[in-house]
N, C-alpha and C positions, 0 to 999 in steps of 0.2 A: 572831144569838145570842151571847151573851156568853161568852167562854170566856177561859181564864188568859193566852191569848197575846194576845188583844186589849184586856185591861184592865191590863196591866202600864203604867199611867199614874199614877205616883206623885203627891203634891200638888204638888210642883215641877214635874212634866212637864205639869201642867193647863196651863200657860202656852205649851206648844208649839204647832207648827202655826200659825205667824204671830202667836200671842197673846203679847204683851210681858210680862215678869214685873213686878210691882209696883215701882215706883222709889222708894226712900227718900225723894226729894224731894217726890215727889207724895204719899205716905203722909203725911209730915210736915204738908203743906199742908191734906189732908184732915182730919186730926186737928185741926189748929189752927182749920179752919172749924166743924167739927161737934162735936168733943170736945177741948177744949183741955187737958184733964188726961190723955189717953189718948196712947199711941204706937202708931200703926197701922202702923210698920214692922215690927213683929213681931205679927201678928194672932193667933198661936197663944198668945200670953201675955196675951190678953184674957179676963177673967172671962166666964162664961156670961150673966151678967145683962147686963153691957156689950155683949156680943156680940149680945144679942137687940136691945138698944135700937140699936146701930149698926146692924144688919141692916136694920131699918125704914127708917132714914134713907137706906141705901145702895140699898134697892128702890125708894124713891119717887125717888132721884136717877137709877136705872137706867131708869125709866120716862119719863124725859124727855130721856134721851141718844140720839143716832143708833146704831143697832147697827154695829158694824164700826169705829167710831171709837176711837182710843188711849184715851180717858177711858172709854168703855163697857167696854172690855176690861178695864181697871185695876178699875173698880168691880165688875164681875161676879168677877174673879178674886179680889179681896179678899172677896168675900161666901163663895165658896168656902173660902177660908183661915180665915175668922172662924167658919166651921160645922162644921169638920173634926171638932169634938167630938161631934157627931151620928153622924158615920159611926164613929168608934171606940166610941160607946157602943153603935151597934147590932152592930158587929162582935164585941164581947165576948160577946154571947150564944152566938157560934157558936166560941168559942175551943177547946171539946173536940172540935171536927171535926178530920180528918186533913189537911185544907188548911192551908197556911201562913196566920198571921194577915196577913201582909203581903198576900197575894193577895186576903183578904176584904176588907180596908182598900181595896185598890184598886177592888174591884168596887162597895163601898158609894160610892167617890168619884163613880164613874159616875152611880149613883143620886142622888146630892147635886147633880151638874151639872144632870141633867135635872130636878130639883125646882126648883132655881134659874130655870132656863129656862122652866118652866111656871107660876111661881108669880105670882099678881097679888094686890098687897096690897088690891084690892078685894074678895078672898073673904071678908074680915072673919075670917079666922083667924090664930094665930101661925104663923110660918114653920116652926118646928119641928113643929107638929101635922100640917102639910103635908106636910113633907118625910121625916119617920120613915118612913111606910108606903113611900113610894116607895124609900128607902134598903134598906130590909129586904126589900121584893119583888125588887129587883136581886140582893141576896145570895141569897135563897132560889131565884130563877131560875137563879142560877150553880150552886149545888148540884144541882138537878135536872138542868141539862145536862151536870154533870162527873162526877157520882155514880154514873151508870149504867154498867154495863161494856158493855152492849149497847144501842143506841139504839134506843128505841120511841116511839112517838107520845106527846106531851104528855097526851092524853086518858087513855091507859092508865097513864101515870106517876101521874097524880091518882086513877084507879081503884085502883092499888094501895093508895095510903093509906087509901081508903075501905073496901076490903075488909079491911084489916089492922085497922081500928078496928072494924068488924063482924064480924069474926073473934073478937076479944077480947071483945066484949060477947056474942055467942052461946055461945062456949065457957064463960064464967063461969056462964051461965044453964042451958046443958045440961050441964055437967060432962065434956063431951067436944068435940072439934073438929066445927064444923058442916060439913053437907053442901054441896055447890053448890047443890041445891034450896034448902035453909034460908037460905043466903045471899042467892040470888035473890028468895025471899019477903021477907025482912027488909029487902033495899035496894030491892023493887020494880023489879028488872032481870031480863033475859031470863038463862037459864042459860047460854046460850052467851056473853053478855056477860061474865058472871062466869068462865067458864073462860077467855076470852081474857084477861081481867085477871090470873088466876092464872098462865097460863103466861108473860105477860108480867113478873111478878113475879120469875121465874127470872132474869131479865136484870140485876138491880139488883145482886146480889153472888154471881155464880157460882164454884162450886167448883173448885179444881185438878183435872186429870185424874189427877194422882198422889195425890190424897188418898184415904183409905180410905173405902169405901162404908159408908153407914149398916148397921149391925149385922155388919159383916165382921170377921173377926180379921185383924190386922194381918200375921200370919206365914203366912196361907194363900195359895195363888196365886189370882191375880185379884182380891185384896183391893182393889186401887184401881181407879179407872175406866179407867185407861190399861191395866192388866193384863187388862181384859175386852175390849178392842179387838181387832178382827181384824187380821191382816196382810195386806199385799197380796200377792195371788198372782200369782207371775212369769208364770204361764200365762194370766193375762189379756191380756196385750199379744199373744200369738199368736192369742188368740180374736179381738181387734180386727183383727189383720192380716189373717186370714182372711175375716172380715166384709167388710173392705174390698176384698180381692183378689177376691173371688167374681163381682162384675159384670165385671171387668177381664178375667179367666180367660174368662168366658162368650163375651167378644168376639173371643177368638183363633180362628185356623183350627183346624178338626178335627185335623189332623195335630199341631199344636203342643199342643193340649190332650191329645192321646193320648201324646205324649213326656212331657210334665209328670206324667200319671198313672202312667205305667210307672216313671219315674225316682223320684218322691217318695212315691207312693201304694203301689206294688208292690216298691218299693225293688230296682229291676232296674239293673244296671250299663249304662253306654254300649254295650259291646260286646253284651249280651244285646238290647237294644233294637234296636241295627243289625241284628243277626241275624234278630229277628223282622218288622223292618219292610222289609228288603232293603237297608239303608244300611251304610255303612262307619262304623266308630266315629269317626272325626274329622267325618263329616259330622253325625253325632247331636250331637257335643260343640258344633260350630258353632250348630246349630239350638237347643240348650239355652242357650247363651250369649247367643244373640240374643232368645230368648224372655223369659229372666230380666232382660235389660237393658231390654226394653219394659215389662215388669211393673213393675220399679224406678222408671222415669221417669215412668209414668203415676200411681204412688202419689205420688212426690214433688211432682207437678204439683197 
């Protein structure tokens, strides 16, 4: 999956990972052989018309070179440089998005590289015609993967778009928001599938829990979602401890259970317990300490 972290590969970084950057001397020789009037040492300065013509020649050359050789990598990298205008053209369609243009261009560059690696002059189409859908698809995939606040399956991401369009159509036709049943009938889907898509759509742009709830007065108590959340009850921990202690206490000898009950349930003092059981206060204290230590050790384990 493409993310901002994995696409930080600017045009100059395309030549990394063991791929050498175009050498000015080689660029000059290539230009002299194929296009005497052009300077290939600066591919970005080549016009669009010349770039298309040069790309045809370079793709033909790429087809006869052995992959992994220095010349193969140079021709491939020059094709990338020559066609960066396609990436910028595709990226400009998304300049209103919140993502930095630099990141969008970087993602588009990944699409351009994929298009160059997959293109075959034998297809009988211009490279620009072949490459633009690949570049645009890579950018769209990037937005699908990064725009959602909560990750949902790709199927539900696409269903959200379908439901949004259907909702607009039916709302204009009915004069009100459509029901789940109406959406399902319009799209020929199961109602459960529509509900699943509507729930998943909530993960696209969730609201802050501090935001005022719809229809609520900002000044009233509980106006925000956070204000409606309950607080943690400190007594819950006691309930958990009692639940965990129950089987441990049940396994104690009868006298130890009785002393615990008299001390912590009937709230009797050690002296009162000793008097009722015929034991000294010191003996009761030792028995309590031993029992509590056993309970503590068992719970920790």
